[in-house]
mmCIF file of the N, C-alpha and C atoms, coordinates in Angstrom:
data_MODEL
# 
_entry.id   MODEL 
# 
loop_
_atom_site.group_PDB 
_atom_site.id 
_atom_site.type_symbol 
_atom_site.label_atom_id 
_atom_site.label_alt_id 
_atom_site.label_comp_id 
_atom_site.label_asym_id 
_atom_site.label_entity_id 
_atom_site.label_seq_id 
_atom_site.pdbx_PDB_ins_code 
_atom_site.Cartn_x 
_atom_site.Cartn_y 
_atom_site.Cartn_z 
_atom_site.occupancy 
_atom_site.B_iso_or_equiv 
_atom_site.pdbx_formal_charge 
_atom_site.auth_seq_id 
_atom_site.auth_comp_id 
_atom_site.auth_asym_id 
_atom_site.auth_atom_id 
_atom_site.pdbx_PDB_model_num 
ATOM 1   N N  . MET A 1 1  ? 93.130 99.832 141.899 1.00 0.00 ? 1  MET A N  1 
ATOM 2   C CA . MET A 1 1  ? 93.324 98.429 142.202 1.00 0.00 ? 1  MET A CA 1 
ATOM 3   C C  . MET A 1 1  ? 93.074 98.143 143.675 1.00 0.00 ? 1  MET A C  1 
ATOM 4   N N  . ALA A 1 2  ? 93.194 99.140 144.514 1.00 0.00 ? 2  ALA A N  1 
ATOM 5   C CA . ALA A 1 2  ? 92.942 98.948 145.945 1.00 0.00 ? 2  ALA A CA 1 
ATOM 6   C C  . ALA A 1 2  ? 91.499 98.503 146.178 1.00 0.00 ? 2  ALA A C  1 
ATOM 7   N N  . HIS A 1 3  ? 90.614 98.990 145.323 1.00 0.00 ? 3  HIS A N  1 
ATOM 8   C CA . HIS A 1 3  ? 89.203 98.618 145.445 1.00 0.00 ? 3  HIS A CA 1 
ATOM 9   C C  . HIS A 1 3  ? 89.030 97.115 145.220 1.00 0.00 ? 3  HIS A C  1 
ATOM 10  N N  . VAL A 1 4  ? 89.729 96.583 144.230 1.00 0.00 ? 4  VAL A N  1 
ATOM 11  C CA . VAL A 1 4  ? 89.660 95.148 143.939 1.00 0.00 ? 4  VAL A CA 1 
ATOM 12  C C  . VAL A 1 4  ? 90.225 94.352 145.106 1.00 0.00 ? 4  VAL A C  1 
ATOM 13  N N  . THR A 1 5  ? 91.320 94.825 145.676 1.00 0.00 ? 5  THR A N  1 
ATOM 14  C CA . THR A 1 5  ? 91.926 94.142 146.829 1.00 0.00 ? 5  THR A CA 1 
ATOM 15  C C  . THR A 1 5  ? 90.956 94.095 147.995 1.00 0.00 ? 5  THR A C  1 
ATOM 16  N N  . ARG A 1 6  ? 90.253 95.197 148.225 1.00 0.00 ? 6  ARG A N  1 
ATOM 17  C CA . ARG A 1 6  ? 89.273 95.232 149.316 1.00 0.00 ? 6  ARG A CA 1 
ATOM 18  C C  . ARG A 1 6  ? 88.152 94.231 149.066 1.00 0.00 ? 6  ARG A C  1 
ATOM 19  N N  . ILE A 1 7  ? 87.677 94.163 147.839 1.00 0.00 ? 7  ILE A N  1 
ATOM 20  C CA . ILE A 1 7  ? 86.606 93.224 147.500 1.00 0.00 ? 7  ILE A CA 1 
ATOM 21  C C  . ILE A 1 7  ? 87.083 91.784 147.694 1.00 0.00 ? 7  ILE A C  1 
ATOM 22  N N  . LEU A 1 8  ? 88.308 91.488 147.250 1.00 0.00 ? 8  LEU A N  1 
ATOM 23  C CA . LEU A 1 8  ? 88.847 90.140 147.429 1.00 0.00 ? 8  LEU A CA 1 
ATOM 24  C C  . LEU A 1 8  ? 88.972 89.783 148.906 1.00 0.00 ? 8  LEU A C  1 
ATOM 25  N N  . SER A 1 9  ? 89.336 90.746 149.715 1.00 0.00 ? 9  SER A N  1 
ATOM 26  C CA . SER A 1 9  ? 89.413 90.511 151.164 1.00 0.00 ? 9  SER A CA 1 
ATOM 27  C C  . SER A 1 9  ? 88.038 90.197 151.740 1.00 0.00 ? 9  SER A C  1 
ATOM 28  N N  . GLN A 1 10 ? 87.029 90.885 151.259 1.00 0.00 ? 10 GLN A N  1 
ATOM 29  C CA . GLN A 1 10 ? 85.669 90.616 151.715 1.00 0.00 ? 10 GLN A CA 1 
ATOM 30  C C  . GLN A 1 10 ? 85.237 89.212 151.324 1.00 0.00 ? 10 GLN A C  1 
ATOM 31  N N  . ILE A 1 11 ? 85.561 88.805 150.126 1.00 0.00 ? 11 ILE A N  1 
ATOM 32  C CA . ILE A 1 11 ? 85.206 87.459 149.673 1.00 0.00 ? 11 ILE A CA 1 
ATOM 33  C C  . ILE A 1 11 ? 85.928 86.427 150.523 1.00 0.00 ? 11 ILE A C  1 
ATOM 34  N N  . GLU A 1 12 ? 87.192 86.686 150.823 1.00 0.00 ? 12 GLU A N  1 
ATOM 35  C CA . GLU A 1 12 ? 87.974 85.783 151.668 1.00 0.00 ? 12 GLU A CA 1 
ATOM 36  C C  . GLU A 1 12 ? 87.344 85.627 153.052 1.00 0.00 ? 12 GLU A C  1 
ATOM 37  N N  . ARG A 1 13 ? 86.687 86.671 153.515 1.00 0.00 ? 13 ARG A N  1 
ATOM 38  C CA . ARG A 1 13 ? 86.010 86.618 154.820 1.00 0.00 ? 13 ARG A CA 1 
ATOM 39  C C  . ARG A 1 13 ? 84.583 86.095 154.684 1.00 0.00 ? 13 ARG A C  1 
ATOM 40  N N  . SER A 1 14 ? 84.318 85.417 153.583 1.00 0.00 ? 14 SER A N  1 
ATOM 41  C CA . SER A 1 14 ? 83.024 84.768 153.318 1.00 0.00 ? 14 SER A CA 1 
ATOM 42  C C  . SER A 1 14 ? 81.894 85.739 153.028 1.00 0.00 ? 14 SER A C  1 
ATOM 43  N N  . ASP A 1 15 ? 82.221 86.954 152.616 1.00 0.00 ? 15 ASP A N  1 
ATOM 44  C CA . ASP A 1 15 ? 81.190 87.906 152.177 1.00 0.00 ? 15 ASP A CA 1 
ATOM 45  C C  . ASP A 1 15 ? 80.957 87.668 150.686 1.00 0.00 ? 15 ASP A C  1 
ATOM 46  N N  . LEU A 1 16 ? 80.128 86.688 150.387 1.00 0.00 ? 16 LEU A N  1 
ATOM 47  C CA . LEU A 1 16 ? 79.923 86.298 148.998 1.00 0.00 ? 16 LEU A CA 1 
ATOM 48  C C  . LEU A 1 16 ? 79.211 87.370 148.180 1.00 0.00 ? 16 LEU A C  1 
ATOM 49  N N  . SER A 1 17 ? 78.525 88.277 148.828 1.00 0.00 ? 17 SER A N  1 
ATOM 50  C CA . SER A 1 17 ? 77.884 89.358 148.080 1.00 0.00 ? 17 SER A CA 1 
ATOM 51  C C  . SER A 1 17 ? 78.930 90.274 147.442 1.00 0.00 ? 17 SER A C  1 
ATOM 52  N N  . ALA A 1 18 ? 80.144 90.250 147.961 1.00 0.00 ? 18 ALA A N  1 
ATOM 53  C CA . ALA A 1 18 ? 81.213 91.071 147.390 1.00 0.00 ? 18 ALA A CA 1 
ATOM 54  C C  . ALA A 1 18 ? 81.584 90.590 145.991 1.00 0.00 ? 18 ALA A C  1 
ATOM 55  N N  . ALA A 1 19 ? 81.314 89.335 145.689 1.00 0.00 ? 19 ALA A N  1 
ATOM 56  C CA . ALA A 1 19 ? 81.607 88.807 144.350 1.00 0.00 ? 19 ALA A CA 1 
ATOM 57  C C  . ALA A 1 19 ? 80.837 89.586 143.286 1.00 0.00 ? 19 ALA A C  1 
ATOM 58  N N  . ASP A 1 20 ? 79.660 90.044 143.622 1.00 0.00 ? 20 ASP A N  1 
ATOM 59  C CA . ASP A 1 20 ? 78.872 90.850 142.679 1.00 0.00 ? 20 ASP A CA 1 
ATOM 60  C C  . ASP A 1 20 ? 79.565 92.170 142.366 1.00 0.00 ? 20 ASP A C  1 
ATOM 61  N N  . GLN A 1 21 ? 80.319 92.683 143.309 1.00 0.00 ? 21 GLN A N  1 
ATOM 62  C CA . GLN A 1 21 ? 81.058 93.928 143.097 1.00 0.00 ? 21 GLN A CA 1 
ATOM 63  C C  . GLN A 1 21 ? 82.301 93.693 142.252 1.00 0.00 ? 21 GLN A C  1 
ATOM 64  N N  . LEU A 1 22 ? 82.839 92.492 142.333 1.00 0.00 ? 22 LEU A N  1 
ATOM 65  C CA . LEU A 1 22 ? 84.068 92.174 141.609 1.00 0.00 ? 22 LEU A CA 1 
ATOM 66  C C  . LEU A 1 22 ? 83.815 91.947 140.124 1.00 0.00 ? 22 LEU A C  1 
ATOM 67  N N  . LEU A 1 23 ? 82.676 91.416 139.789 1.00 0.00 ? 23 LEU A N  1 
ATOM 68  C CA . LEU A 1 23 ? 82.367 91.045 138.410 1.00 0.00 ? 23 LEU A CA 1 
ATOM 69  C C  . LEU A 1 23 ? 82.573 92.181 137.404 1.00 0.00 ? 23 LEU A C  1 
ATOM 70  N N  . PRO A 1 24 ? 82.128 93.403 137.664 1.00 0.00 ? 24 PRO A N  1 
ATOM 71  C CA . PRO A 1 24 ? 82.345 94.471 136.673 1.00 0.00 ? 24 PRO A CA 1 
ATOM 72  C C  . PRO A 1 24 ? 83.822 94.726 136.380 1.00 0.00 ? 24 PRO A C  1 
ATOM 73  N N  . PHE A 1 25 ? 84.688 94.598 137.385 1.00 0.00 ? 25 PHE A N  1 
ATOM 74  C CA . PHE A 1 25 ? 86.113 94.797 137.167 1.00 0.00 ? 25 PHE A CA 1 
ATOM 75  C C  . PHE A 1 25 ? 86.694 93.694 136.294 1.00 0.00 ? 25 PHE A C  1 
ATOM 76  N N  . VAL A 1 26 ? 86.317 92.474 136.595 1.00 0.00 ? 26 VAL A N  1 
ATOM 77  C CA . VAL A 1 26 ? 86.803 91.324 135.826 1.00 0.00 ? 26 VAL A CA 1 
ATOM 78  C C  . VAL A 1 26 ? 86.304 91.425 134.389 1.00 0.00 ? 26 VAL A C  1 
ATOM 79  N N  . TYR A 1 27 ? 85.053 91.737 134.217 1.00 0.00 ? 27 TYR A N  1 
ATOM 80  C CA . TYR A 1 27 ? 84.472 91.847 132.878 1.00 0.00 ? 27 TYR A CA 1 
ATOM 81  C C  . TYR A 1 27 ? 85.175 92.932 132.068 1.00 0.00 ? 27 TYR A C  1 
ATOM 82  N N  . ASP A 1 28 ? 85.448 94.055 132.688 1.00 0.00 ? 28 ASP A N  1 
ATOM 83  C CA . ASP A 1 28 ? 86.119 95.153 132.003 1.00 0.00 ? 28 ASP A CA 1 
ATOM 84  C C  . ASP A 1 28 ? 87.514 94.730 131.542 1.00 0.00 ? 28 ASP A C  1 
ATOM 85  N N  . GLU A 1 29 ? 88.243 94.033 132.403 1.00 0.00 ? 29 GLU A N  1 
ATOM 86  C CA . GLU A 1 29 ? 89.576 93.564 132.035 1.00 0.00 ? 29 GLU A CA 1 
ATOM 87  C C  . GLU A 1 29 ? 89.508 92.556 130.890 1.00 0.00 ? 29 GLU A C  1 
ATOM 88  N N  . LEU A 1 30 ? 88.536 91.663 130.929 1.00 0.00 ? 30 LEU A N  1 
ATOM 89  C CA . LEU A 1 30 ? 88.383 90.690 129.853 1.00 0.00 ? 30 LEU A CA 1 
ATOM 90  C C  . LEU A 1 30 ? 88.070 91.375 128.519 1.00 0.00 ? 30 LEU A C  1 
ATOM 91  N N  . ARG A 1 31 ? 87.245 92.404 128.580 1.00 0.00 ? 31 ARG A N  1 
ATOM 92  C CA . ARG A 1 31 ? 86.927 93.158 127.353 1.00 0.00 ? 31 ARG A CA 1 
ATOM 93  C C  . ARG A 1 31 ? 88.174 93.831 126.787 1.00 0.00 ? 31 ARG A C  1 
ATOM 94  N N  . LYS A 1 32 ? 89.009 94.390 127.668 1.00 0.00 ? 32 LYS A N  1 
ATOM 95  C CA . LYS A 1 32 ? 90.245 95.027 127.215 1.00 0.00 ? 32 LYS A CA 1 
ATOM 96  C C  . LYS A 1 32 ? 91.175 94.004 126.566 1.00 0.00 ? 32 LYS A C  1 
ATOM 97  N N  . LEU A 1 33 ? 91.306 92.844 127.199 1.00 0.00 ? 33 LEU A N  1 
ATOM 98  C CA . LEU A 1 33 ? 92.168 91.796 126.647 1.00 0.00 ? 33 LEU A CA 1 
ATOM 99  C C  . LEU A 1 33 ? 91.651 91.314 125.294 1.00 0.00 ? 33 LEU A C  1 
ATOM 100 N N  . ALA A 1 34 ? 90.352 91.178 125.170 1.00 0.00 ? 34 ALA A N  1 
ATOM 101 C CA . ALA A 1 34 ? 89.756 90.726 123.911 1.00 0.00 ? 34 ALA A CA 1 
ATOM 102 C C  . ALA A 1 34 ? 89.997 91.780 122.809 1.00 0.00 ? 34 ALA A C  1 
ATOM 103 N N  . ALA A 1 35 ? 89.883 93.039 123.149 1.00 0.00 ? 35 ALA A N  1 
ATOM 104 C CA . ALA A 1 35 ? 90.104 94.100 122.169 1.00 0.00 ? 35 ALA A CA 1 
ATOM 105 C C  . ALA A 1 35 ? 91.559 94.094 121.718 1.00 0.00 ? 35 ALA A C  1 
ATOM 106 N N  . LEU A 1 36 ? 92.489 93.902 122.634 1.00 0.00 ? 36 LEU A N  1 
ATOM 107 C CA . LEU A 1 36 ? 93.902 93.825 122.271 1.00 0.00 ? 36 LEU A CA 1 
ATOM 108 C C  . LEU A 1 36 ? 94.167 92.627 121.370 1.00 0.00 ? 36 LEU A C  1 
ATOM 109 N N  . ARG A 1 37 ? 93.533 91.535 121.685 1.00 0.00 ? 37 ARG A N  1 
ATOM 110 C CA . ARG A 1 37 ? 93.702 90.305 120.901 1.00 0.00 ? 37 ARG A CA 1 
ATOM 111 C C  . ARG A 1 37 ? 93.179 90.512 119.472 1.00 0.00 ? 37 ARG A C  1 
ATOM 112 N N  . ARG A 1 38 ? 92.018 91.160 119.354 1.00 0.00 ? 38 ARG A N  1 
ATOM 113 C CA . ARG A 1 38 ? 91.437 91.420 118.040 1.00 0.00 ? 38 ARG A CA 1 
ATOM 114 C C  . ARG A 1 38 ? 92.340 92.320 117.207 1.00 0.00 ? 38 ARG A C  1 
ATOM 115 N N  . CYS A 1 39 ? 92.880 93.334 117.840 1.00 0.00 ? 39 CYS A N  1 
ATOM 116 C CA . CYS A 1 39 ? 93.744 94.298 117.124 1.00 0.00 ? 39 CYS A CA 1 
ATOM 117 C C  . CYS A 1 39 ? 95.075 93.660 116.731 1.00 0.00 ? 39 CYS A C  1 
ATOM 118 N N  . GLY A 1 40 ? 95.523 92.691 117.508 1.00 0.00 ? 40 GLY A N  1 
ATOM 119 C CA . GLY A 1 40 ? 96.798 92.058 117.230 1.00 0.00 ? 40 GLY A CA 1 
ATOM 120 C C  . GLY A 1 40 ? 96.731 90.942 116.217 1.00 0.00 ? 40 GLY A C  1 
ATOM 121 N N  . SER A 1 41 ? 95.531 90.535 115.858 1.00 0.00 ? 41 SER A N  1 
ATOM 122 C CA . SER A 1 41 ? 95.393 89.404 114.926 1.00 0.00 ? 41 SER A CA 1 
ATOM 123 C C  . SER A 1 41 ? 95.619 89.794 113.495 1.00 0.00 ? 41 SER A C  1 
# 
């Protein structure tokens, strides 16, 4: 999670290219949530 915090700090400092690094983490979390939702239905 420290990696995500570092990326968010970069974005906060207007390093918009860091957003490209954040996307894989967000996507992975969304996939996990969707899988849990499917299994719970």
